[in-house]
N, C-alpha and C positions, 0 to 999 in steps of 0.2 A: 452560378453559385456566387453568393454574395461575398465580399471581402469582410474579414475579421478587423474590427477596430484596433488600432494600436494599443498595446498593453499599457502605455503610459496614460492614455485617455480612460481607460478601464479603471486604473488606480485613482485617477482624479475623481471620477464619478463616485466610486465607492467612498473616498474620503469625504466628498461633499455630502453624501447621504448621511454618514455617520456624524458629521458636524451638525447637520440641520437636526438630527434626532437628539443629539446632546443638548443643543439649544432649546429644543421643544420641551424637554423632560426636566431640565435643571435651571438653565439660566434664565429663561422667559418667566417661569413661575416665581423664581426668586425675585426678578426685577419687578414683577407685578405686585409681590406681596410687599415690596418696599414702596412701591409707588402709591398702592392703595392704602398703606398704613395711615390712619387719621393722625396720629401723633407726629409721624415724619412730616407728612404734608404741612402740618400746622407749624412744625418748627422752621420749615423753609420760609414762613412769612414773618418769623420773628425779627424785631430789629435787634441788631448786635449792639452789646453794651461795650462802648470802647473804654469807659472809665473802669477798668479792672487792673488789679494788681496781683503779682506773684511773688510773695516774699516769704511766707511760711505757712504751713498748714496745721490747723487744729481740728480735733475729731470730736464729733458729737453724736451721742445716741439720742436721736429724736424720740426714740420710743418712749422713753421715760418722762419726757416733759409734759407737764400739765399745759393744756391748749390755752388756759386762762391765765396762766402764771406770768407770761410775758407778752402783752399784747403788741402785735406788730401789723396792725391794719393798715399802716401806711406803706408797708412793703409793696415793691412792684409785683404784679401778678401776671401769670401766663394762663391760658385757658386749660382747663382739665382735659387729660386724655379720656376718650370715650371707651366704654367697655367694648372688648372685641366682639365681633359678631360670631355667633356660634350657630347660626341658621343652617349651614351646611356641615357635613361630617368630613373633615380633611383627612386624608390619608397620611401616612408617616412622611411620604415624600413631600407633600405640601407643607409640612411642618418646617422643611428646610433645615440649613445648618449642616454641621459636620456630622457624619453618620456616627450614631452612638457605638461605642466600641462593644465587641463581643469577645473579650479576652478569654481564652480557653484556661479553666482552672486545672491546676496540676497537684495531685495529692502530694503531701508534704510527709516528711518523717516526723516521729514523735518529738515535738517541740513544745514542752510545757512551760508556762510563765506563771512563776509563784506570786503571790500576793497580788492576784489579778482575777477579777470576776468578768467573765465574758458575757455580753449583753446578747438580746436576741429573743425571737418567739420560741417558745418550748415545743420541742418535738416528743421528748420523753420526760415526764416529771420525775424528780429525784428524790421526793419525800420518802417513796418506798422502793428506790431502785438504788441498791448498794453494790459497789465493786471493790475488789481488794486494792487497786492501785490506780494513779493517774493513767498509767499506760493502758490499762484495761478499759478506762472510760473513754480514752481516745479511740481504741479499737472499736467500741461499741457505736461511736459516732460514724466511723468509716462503714461499718455494717449497715447503718440506717442512712447513709448518704443519698440513696434513692428516695428516702421519705423527706429528704430536705435537710438533714442534719449537716451543719458546718463547723459547729463550735461545741466544745465539750467543757464542762465546769465540774471539778471535783473537790469534795471537802477533805482537805489534808490535815485539818486539826482534830486531835483526839478528843477535845472539848467541845467539838461541834463547830458550826459556821452560822453566825447569826440567826439561831433558831433551827437550823438543819443538823441532821446527825452526821457523825463522822463517817466518811466513806461514801456518802450519798452522791450520785452521779446525775448531773442534768445535762440533757442534750438539747442544742438550740440551733436556731437557723437565723443567719444574718444575711441581708439582701447583697452585701459586699464582703463575701467571705475571705477575698484576698486582703482585706484591710480590717482585720478583726477590731471590734469596738468593745469597750468595757470600763471597768472602774479599777485603778491601780493605787494602791496604799501600802505602806509598811504593815499597817494593822489589818489588812485584808486577809481573812483566813483562807480564802479560795485559791485553788490552782486551776488555771484554764489553758486551752489551746485550740487552734484551728486545725482541721485536717487538710488545709490546702496551704500552698505555698504564699507566702505574704509579699506583697509589693514593698519596694524600697521606698519608704516614706521620707527619705532625706531630700529628695529632689535631685536636681542636676547642678553641680557646683560650677559650672561654667560662668566665669566672671562677666562673660557677655551677656548674659541672661539677667541683667539688671531690671528691677521692678520700681514703679512709682507708686507711693503711698497716695490714695486719694480719699479724703474723709469728708462726710457732709455734716453740716450744722446750721442751726439758726443763730440769732443773735442773743438768745436768753443767757443770763448770767451763769446759770446752772451748765449750760453747754460750754460757756467760755472757759471757766476754770479748769473743766475736764480736759478741753482741748489744749490748753496750755501745758498742763502737766504731761499729756500725751505727747505733744511736739518736743518738749524738753528732752524726754526720754528717748524719742526717736533719734534726735540729733546725738544724744550720748551713745546710743548703741551703734549707730552709723560710723562715729568717730572711731569706736572700739574695733570695728570691722576692718577699717582702713580702706584705701583708695580702689584696692582689687576686689573689694566685696560687691555684694549684689544688691545692697540697699541703694537706690537711686534718689530721684527727687520726691518732693512732698507738696501736695496741693490740698488746700481746705477749700471745699466748694460751699460757699456761704449763700444759701437760698433765703435771703433776708436783706434788710438794711445793714448799713455799716455797723459794726460793734466795737470799733476802735482797736482791734487787734491785728489789723492788716500789716502793720509795721513790724510786728513780732512774727506772725505766722504767714507763709506763702498762701495768698488768698485770691480766688476768684469768685466775684460776686454774680450770681445768677438770679433768676426770677422764682419767686415762691409760687406753688401751684394756686390757681385762683380759687378752686373750691376743693378744700382737703377733706370734705365730707365728714368733719368732725374728728379727723385723725391726721394729725400733724406729720406722721411718717410717710404719708403718701407723697410728700414733697421729696422725699429722698430718690426714688428712682426717677422721677422728673428731673432732678438736679443733675443726675448722670447723663440723661439725654443732652442737657445743655453744656455739660463739661466738654463734650466732643465737639459742640457746635459754637460755643461762645468763649471758651477759655483758651489760653495759648497753647499750641500743641506741645506734647512731650515726646522726647526722644526715646524713652523706653518702650519695649515691646510688650511688657507684662505690667499689669496693674494689682497692687493689693488694696481691696476695698476695706475701709476701716472705720471705726467710730471713736468718739471721743473718750469713752469709758475703757479704753485699752491702755495699758502701761507695759511698754516693751522691757524686759528684763534681761534679754539676751541680744546679741546681733542676729538678725533674722536673715536667713537663706531663703532663696526662691524654692518653695517646696513642689512646684510643678514638675511632672515627669513627662517630657515632651510637650505638646500642646494642651494636655488634659488639665482643666482647672483644678485647684486644691482647695478644699473648704473645711471648716470645723464642723463637726457633726453636733447637732443640738438633739438632746433626748426627747424634747417636747415637741418636735416637727415630725409628725408622723401622718403623712397623706393617707396612708393606706387604712386608717381609722375612720376615715370619712370618703369611702368610695363613690358614693352617690355625688357628693360635691364635685370630687375629682373629675368624674365622668361628665359632669355638666359643663365643665371649663377645659377639658380635654377630650372632645368628642372622639368616638372611635377607639380609645384606649381600652384594652382588655383587662379583665379582673387580674389575670396572672401577671400583668405588666406593672400594675399600680405599686407594689412593693419596691420595684426598681426606681421609683422617684427618690432623688437624694434627700435625706433628712437634715437639710441644711437651711441657712439664711443667707442673707446678702453680705454677712460680715462676720469674722474675717474670711476673705475669698482671695486667692490668687487667681488671675485669669488673663488670657490674651487681651490686648486692647482692642483688636478688631473684634473678637467674640463679645466683648462687653458693649461695644457700640451697637453691635447688631442685637444684642439681649435688651438693652435698657428700655427701648420702646415698648417691647412686649412685656417686660416686667411691670412697666408703669401702667399699661392697659389692663394687664392681669389683676394688678393691685386694686385698681379702681373698681373693676368689674366685681371682684371678691367683697369689697367694703359695701357695695350696693346690694349685694346677695344677703338677705337676712339670715339663711341658714349658715352660710360661710362665716358671716360676721359673729354669730353666736358661738359658732364651733371654735373659731380661731382668733377672735378678739385682737388683743394688743400685738399679736405677732402676725397679723394677716398679711403684711407687706412681706414678711420672710417667706410665708407659702406662696405669695405672687411671685417672688424670685424663683422658687425651686419649680413651680409648675410651668412658668414661662421658659425656663432652662430646658426642662424636659420636652415641652413643645417644640423648641428649636433643635433638639437633639444634642444639646450641650450637657454632658456627663461630668461629674466631678469626683476626683480621689478624695477619700477622707483623710484629714490630718488632725488628729486629736491632740497634738503637741501644739498646735497653732495658739491655744489659749488655756489658762487654767481658770476656775470659777471658784475662788474661796468665798465663804468658808468651808465648802463642801469639798473642795480639793485642798490638801494641806501641804504636800511635799513639792519641792521646786522642780525636782526631776528633769524631764525633758521639756518642760514647757518653756515657751518663748515669750509669753506675755500674761499679763493678769487682766482679767475682764471683771470689774468690780461692780458687778450688776446687783449683787446680793447684799443684804444687810449683815454685818458681821457683829455679834452680840456675845459677850463673855461675862461672867461674874467676877468678883474681885479675887477669886482664886484661879481664874483662868479657864473655868468649865464653860464650854459652849452651851449657849442657852437658846437653841432654835425656836423661832416663834415667839419669843419673849424679849423685850428690850433688856439688855444686860446692863449692869454697873458701868462696863466699858463697852463702848459700841462705836462703830462707824457705819453710816448708811448714806450714800450720796444723796439721797432724797432729803436729808436734813439740811442740804445746802442748795437748794432750789433757787434761792434768791439772794443769797450771800455766799462768799468764799468760806472755804474751811479755814480754820485758824492756822497760823504757823505753829511749828512745834507740837503737833498732835502728840500726846503721851503715847508709848508704846503700850501694846496689850498687856495684861497682867503676867507676872512671871510664869505662872503655870500654864500659860496658853501653849497648846500643842499644835500651832499651825504656823509653819515657816512662811508660807505665803501671805498670810495676814500681816505678819511682822514685817516682811519684805515691802509690801504694799505701802505701809504707814511711812516706812523709811523713805520709800520713792517719792510720796506726796511731801513730806517734809524737806526733802532735798530739793524738789522743784520750787516749792513755796519760798525756801531759803535764798534761792539763786535768781528767781524771776523778779523783775522790777514791778513796783507798784502793786504787789499782791493784795488783792482784796479792795482797792480803792475804787475800782470800778462800780461796786456795788454797795458802798458805805451809806449812800442815802436810803437805800431799801432795807437795811438791816433792822431798824427799829420797828418797820412796818410788819415785819415777819418774825419778830423775836419770839412770839408765843410758840411758834413751830419749831424753834431752832436752839434759842440761846439757853433753855433749861438743860439739855443734854450737853451743851458746850461747857457749862460751868462745872458739871460733874466731872468733866474730863481735864479741866485745867490743872496742870501739875504745881505743887507747892513750889515756891520760889527756892527753898533751900535743897530741892531735889533736881537741880539742874544737872546736865551731863558733866559737869566739872566735879560734882561731888559723888559721882557714881562710880562703880567699879566695872571696869571692862572685861567681857568674857574673851576667849579665844576668838580671833577674827575668822569668820568663814569666808569661802570664796566669793560670796554674794553680797554679804551685807554684815554689819556690825550688830551685835545683840548685847545690850546692856542689862547687867543685873544690879537692882538697887540694893544698897546695903539694908540690913535689918533695921538699923536706926532710922534711916531714911524711909524705909518702908512704913515703920510705925507713925512718922510724921505724915506720910502720905495718907494714911488711913484717917488720921485727926483731921488733916485738911479736907478730906473728901467729905467728912461729916458736915464740916462747916459750909463747904461749897454747896452740898446736896441741900442743906437748910436754906441757902440763898436761892437755889433752883427751885425748892418747893415754894418760896415766896413768890416767884414768877408764876408758877403753875397755879398758886391761889388766884391770881388775877383771872385765870381761866375757870376757876372752880373745878379744875380736872383732877386734883387730887384731894384726899381727905386728911387733914393734919391730925394726928393722934399720937400720943406717947407710945413707943414701941414700933411705930411704922405700920406696914401693910398687915403683918401678922396679927398685931393687936387689933386692928380695924376687923379683920375677918373673924378673929376670936369674939370680939364684941358682938358683932352681928349674929354669929351662930349662937351664942348664948341668949340673945335677946329673943331670937326666934324660935330657938330649940328649947328654951327653959322658961324665961320670963313670960312669954305670951302663951297662954293655953288655948284661946280661941280669938276671934277678931274682936269680940266684945272688950278685950282687954286693952284696946288701943287708945291712946290719949287724943288722937286727932282723927280728921277724917281723910288724912292722905291715903290710907290703905282701904278706903271704902268707895266702891263705884256706884255712882247715881244710876238707878234703875233705867232712866229714859236714855242713857248712853249705851244700853246693852241691847243689840238687835234681836228681833223676836226668835230667829233661829238659834241664837246662843242661849237665849232664856229657855227656850223649848229642850235644848241639849243639856242644860244644867239640871233639869228635873230628874234625869237618870244618873247623875253623878252621885257616887257614895256620900252620905252625909258627913262622914269624918274627914273627907277630902275637903268639902265645902267649909266645914267649920275651921280648919287650918289655913284657910286662904286669906292672904294678905294682899290684896291688889289695890290699884288706884284708878283703873280705867277698864277698857274693854278691848284688849289687844288681839282679838281673834276675827279675822275678816270672814266673810262668806265667799262662796264660789271658788274654794281652793281644793275641789275635788282632784284627787290624783297627785297633789303637791307633797314635797318633802319638807316637813315643818320641824324647825328646831326652837324649843322654848328655853330662853336664857334665864336662870334663877327659877326654875319650875316650881320651886317650893313643895306643896303638897300635891301638885299635879293638876289642880282644877283646870287650867286652861289646856293643858295636854289632854285631858279626858274630853273636853269640848272638841278640840281640834280633831282627835281620833274619829269622832263622828263625821265631822265636816269634810274630811279628805277621803273618806270612804275606804273600802278594803284595799284599794290599789295605791292609796297613799301611805305616808308613815309620819310618825311623830316621835321626837327624841327630846327628853327633858333633861337638862344639865343643872345640878344643884350641888352645894358644897356642905348642906346640912344633913347629918345622918338622920335625925329625928324627922325631917320632913320627907326625905327619900323613903324612909320606912313606910311612912303613910301612903306615899304615891305608888310604890309598888305593891302594896298589899291587895289592891283590888284590880290592878291593870289587866291581867290575863282573863279574869272572870268577866270584867267589864266588856272587853272586847269579843270574847267568843260567845258569851250567854246574852248580855244586854244588846250589844250591837249585830251579834249573830255572824260574825266574821269566822272564816275557817280557821284563822290564827290571830293572834295579837299583832297590831301594827303600831304598837306603842311601847317604847323602853325608857328607862331612867337610868342615867349614869352620874357618878360622882366626879366633880370637877369645878373649876373656877371659870367664871365667864371671861377672865382676862386671858386665859390660855386654853383654848379649845382643843388645840392640837394634842395637848396632854389628855384630853378626853376622847381621842381618836376621831375628831371630826375633821375631814379631810378638805382640801381646797375645792371650792366651786361645787359643794356636794348637796346643798340644800336650796330650795325655791323660796322659802318664807321663813323668816326669824320673827318670833313673837317674844314680848317680855313685858312684865306687869310689875312696875314699881320696884325695880331691882338695880338698874344702872346707877342710880344715886347712891346705892350702898357700896359701889366699887371704890376701892382705893386708887384705881388706875383707869379713869374713864377712857383716855385715848386708845388704851390697849383693847378695851371692849369694843370700840367701834372700828379699830383695825381688824380684829379677829372677825367680827360680822361681816365685814367687807371681804375678807379672805375667803370665808367659808360659802358666802352666797354666789350662786350661779348668775351669769349675766341675765338680766331680766328679772332677777329676783328682787324680794323686798324685805326690808326690816320694818315691821309694823308693831308699834310698841307704845305703852303708856308709861309715864314716869313723872316725877315731881321736880318743879323748877321754881326758881326764886326771881323776884324782880330786881334783885341786887347781888352783889358779891357779899357774902357773909364773912363777919370777922372769925379770926381762929378760934377763939373760946366757944363759939357756937358750933364751928365745923367739927370739934373734937368732943362735943357733948354727948355722952354715951346714949342717953334717952333720945335726944334729936336724932342722933344717927339711926337709932332702931325705928324711930318713927318716919324715916325717910325725908327728914327735913335737914339734918346737919350736912347731908352730902349733895342737897340740891345744888345744881348749877345755875348760874345767872343765864337767863334764857338767851341773851346775845351770845355769850361765849359758847354756849352749847351750839348754836348755829354756826360760828366760826369753826368750831371743831369738826362738825359734820363735813364742811367745804373742804378742811384740811386733809380729811380722811378719804375722800373721794365721793361722798354723799353731797353732791353739789348744791342741790335745790331740795332741802328738807321741807316738807309739806305738813301743816297742822290740819287734823281732822276734827278734832273736838278738844274742849278744855273747860275746866271749872275751877273755881277758887276753893282752896282747902280751909276748912274750918278747924281752928286750934281750940279744942274743948278744954283742956287743962289750964286753969288760970295762971298757974306759976310759969308754965311755958309760954303762954301768951305774953306775960310780962316780960319774960326773958327775950323773946324774939322782937318785941317793939313793933315798929312800923313795917317790918319785912312782910311781904305777901307771898304766899306760895300757891302754885298752881298744878293741878294735874292736867297733863297735856297729852293727847295721842298723836304720835308722829308717824309720817310715812316716809322712809328713806328708800329710794330705788337705786339698785346697782346696774348702770349701764356702762359700755364701754367708754373709756376716757375721752372727753371732748363732746360726748353726745348732750349732756346736760350742761347748760351754760349758767353763769353766775346771774344774769338778768334774763327776763322774759323778752325773747326776741320774736318778731312778727315774720312768718314765712307764708302768710296767706293759706294756712292749713285749716281744716275743720275736721271735727270727729263725730262719729255717730255711735251712740250706744245701741247695741243690737239686742239687749236683754240676755236672759239666761242666768244671771247670777241670782242665786236663791236669796229671798228677802227683798231683792230690788226688781220687781217685775216691770215696774213702770219708769223708774229713774234710779240713777246710781249716783251716790255722793263720793266723789274722788277726794276731795278735801273741803275745808271750810268755805271755799268760794268757787268750786266746780260742781255743779249738779248736773248731770246728763239725763235729760228726758229721753225716754226710749224712741228710737227712730227720728229724733230731731237734730239735724245738724248744728253743731256749736263751734264756733270759732275758737281755735286754741293757740297758744304760744307754742313755740318748738319744744320747750320742756314737756309741757302737759301732753302735747301730741306724742312724744316719745314714751310717756309714762303710760299712756293708755294703748299705744300701738306697738311697743317694741318689749314689753314685759309679759308677765304671767296673764295681765289683763288683756292682751291683744286679741285672744279668741272670742272675746265679748264685745270688741269695738271694731269699726272701720275707720281707718285714718286716711283722709284724702289729701294729696299734696305732698311735696317733698320740701327740701331746704335749698332748692336751686336758686330762688329769688328771695332777697332779704328786703323787707319794708321798714326796718327800724324797730325801736322798742314796742312791746306789746302792752297794752293798758289792761292789766288784770283787775284793776280796781281794788277797793280796800277789802280787808278780811273780816267779814261780818260774824263769823263764829267765834274765832278765837279772841277777838277784840271788840265786843259789843259795848255799847255806851255804859259806863258804870265801872266795874271792876274785873271783868274776866281777863283771861291770860293774854298777853301781848301776841301780835301776829308774828308769824314766822314764814320762812321760805323765800325764795326769789320771787315768786309769782304772787304778789300781794300789793 
C-alpha cells in the first residue's frame, strides 16, 4: 500500500497548477500583446527629448485646424503607427483589459424629469400613441421592457410639443439606461424618465482622487489663443476649489515646435506624427503615447483629457465612479449606424454587442492613468487604420479619431460612464444649469434683436474659425440685448476676462493679421462697439452668481445702431476688395428684389438679354446634354438664362441640387442623366420661374422619361440659406448652378452652404461670370449690370481665394470663354473691364486631403471608361484629359479628385501618399488661358 503524500505538498501542487493556468490565460497573452504591438516597440527606440518644460498647459482642438493654415514642416517627426492586423479573429479574452462591467439594472419608481426630452432609438412611435399622464407613459415602457424600452417621453404641453400632439407617448431604448441621455431646457415642453435606477453622476468626492488635466495642441495661432483662455480659466476654477479640491496639475502636450507659450502654460514638447495621412488630428493619440514615455511623470492617478476649445465655468470634480472612466456623450458618434465597418475593425463582435460601444470621443474624458497608458497605442493604431479605410473615412470624416478612441476602448474592455454635465455646447445649449464647461465648437449667430440665426451669419456672431490666424480682439461686444442664451453671454465674458488679464494678447499673430484680413476683419468691424458705449456708460443689471450682464441704455443703443451702420459700410468696403458682396442701396433685400424683378418681369425670353453672359456656346454643351435638351418643354428652355454647361455626364444614381434653378432647364436635363434611382432638387427665389419649372415636371418624368414617379422637385428659397429650404448636411452628391452665384449679395454664404450640404466625395460643378479686375461701386450697384450677371461678377483671383477659405482648396477650371457686351451704352460704361464665363469644378474631400499646391507622390490614374459621352477619354479640367486605359501621372490633388470622389468608380488610382517627391509640374492651363483673351487660369494644379 503506497504512502499518501503530505497534505502540504498536495496544496503546493494545486497552487502551482492554478498559477500556471492563470499565467497561460491572462498574463502571457497580455505580455505578448504589449511586446508585439508595433507602436510600443517603436516607442522603445525613440530618442528621449531632454529639452522639455513643465510650466503650464494650453488645450487645442486639432480637429478644427486647417492643415495648410500653419505649416510646421520643420517639426520633429516620429514614425506613424501601423494599422492593427485583423487577420485573425480575437476572442474577448484576447482583447485584454479590465472586464467590461455587467451591472444589474434595477427598475426604479416613477421619476419624471420636466423640460427634458429623452433620447434613444424608438421602440413605440408616439405620433398616434396617446396616454393620459406621464405615469401611464412610464407604465407602458415597463410593460414593453422586454422589447427593449428603457426611456419614456410624454408631451405635457396642451399646445403640443414641437409638432407632436398633447399626451403623445414615445417609448425609446438607450444603450446605457442607468445614465439617461437627452436634452434639457426651460423651453423644452417634454417630460421624460427612465424605468431604471440612475447612476450617481457626481462621482466620488474623495480629495485623494485628484486628476491631472492633459491637453494636446500644435503651434498654430488658432490653437494658441484657445489654449491660453482655457488654461486661464483652469487656474481660476482650481483656485476657487481650494487646496482640498480634486483639480490637480496641468500639462499641455505640444506635438510641434515651440510656440513661445511654454513660459505661460506647463508644456511638454513631443514629436509630431510623421505621416498624418492628411488629417492633423492623428497626432493627438500619438501625443498621448509619448506623454507617458517622454514627459515628466505625474503624481495623480487620474487624468482629464482636454482640448483647447474648452472653457471651465465651475470648479471641476472627478466624475469617475470607482475605476470606470467618465466621458461626455456625443450625439454624432454612433458606431451602430455602420456595423460593417465596426465588424471589420473589431472582428468577432456580435450584432447585438455593437450598440454597447460608447458614443464618445477622446475628450472630455476622465480616466485612470494606467488605463490611458494602455489604451493610447491601440487608439493610435485604430485611428490610423480607420483613416486608411476608404469606407470608414467617407463615413466618419473629421471625427474619425473619436471613433478610433471608442473602438479601441471597447476592444480593450474599457467601458465609460456618461457624464453630459461635463460640457455645454452653445448656441444649442442655452442654460448654465449643471454644466461644468463650455465647448465652443459651433458658430454663434444672432441678429440685432437677439434672434438666433442658425446656418446664417448673424449681425452679431462669434465663430472660433474666424480667428484661425489671428487672436480675437479684446472687449468683444456682448450679444444683443434680446439674446436668450446665458451660455453665449458667459462665454463672451470669459474670453474678454482672459484677454484682459493675459499679457501680450494677440501680439504673437500681429504679423499675420493683414494676410488673413479678408476672412476675418469684416466681421470684426461690424462687432466693434462705439467708443461712447463703454461699460462706464452702461447700466448694470442685477449680478448673477456666475457673471455680470449689462444692459445698454436706450440712448446708447441708438448710438450703437448708427455706429453699426458706419462700421458695416467699412466692412463692405473690405468685402468689396474680394468682390464678395454687391453694394446696392437698401442692402441684400434690395438686391434680391432687383434680381427678382429683372428675371420675373423685365426679361420675357433670353432674346431680351443685352450681353452674351447668359448665353452658352453650343460647342461647350456635351452631346448627351444636347440630346436631353430636345425633350425639355419649350417654355422651360425659353425662360433659361445660363452662361455655361453645368451638367456633367456619368452621374447616374446621384443626388443633384441646382442652385438658382430658374425655369428648371438644367434640372430637366439632370433628371434624365441621374436616372430613376437618382434625384434632382431645384432651389430658386423667383415665383415666376418656379411656376414654369413646376408646370411640366411630373409629366416630363413619368411620360417623357417613363419613370414610375417624378425624381425632380422645385423649392422656393435663397442659395445663401439652404437650411431654410430644408436641405440637410451632407445630403447631396452633386451641386450644379448656372450663372447665379454672381447675383448673390453674400457669395461667401453661398459657398459655405454648398460645402455644408455636399457629402464627402461630392462636387460643386457650375458655370458663372467673372471679371479680370475688381469693379467700382457704381458698376456693382447698376441695376441692369446686376441683372445681366456683370455687376456682381467677382474678380477671378478673389473667387479662388474665397474657395480656399471655404474648404474647396483646389478649384479647377473646365472651360471658359469671353463674354460679349452687345449693348453700346453698357460697353462704354464698362470700359476696359473684361468678363468671362467659366465652368468650375470644386470637390469636397475631408480636411487636408486637397493641398494648396500640386504635390508629387508618384501616383498615376487610369480612366476605365463608362462615363456616357466619354467612351475614349475623359476631360477632368482644362489640362487633364485621361485617355481610356492609359496610365497618366497625377499630383496628389488630381489623384484624390478621380479616386476618392463620385468619379472613383470610373478610375483606378495607383499609389498612395507615403512617399513625397516634391512639387508636381502640371504645366500651363491651355483651355482657360489660351493666347489671346480667354479666361485666366485657376486652381492649384496649373
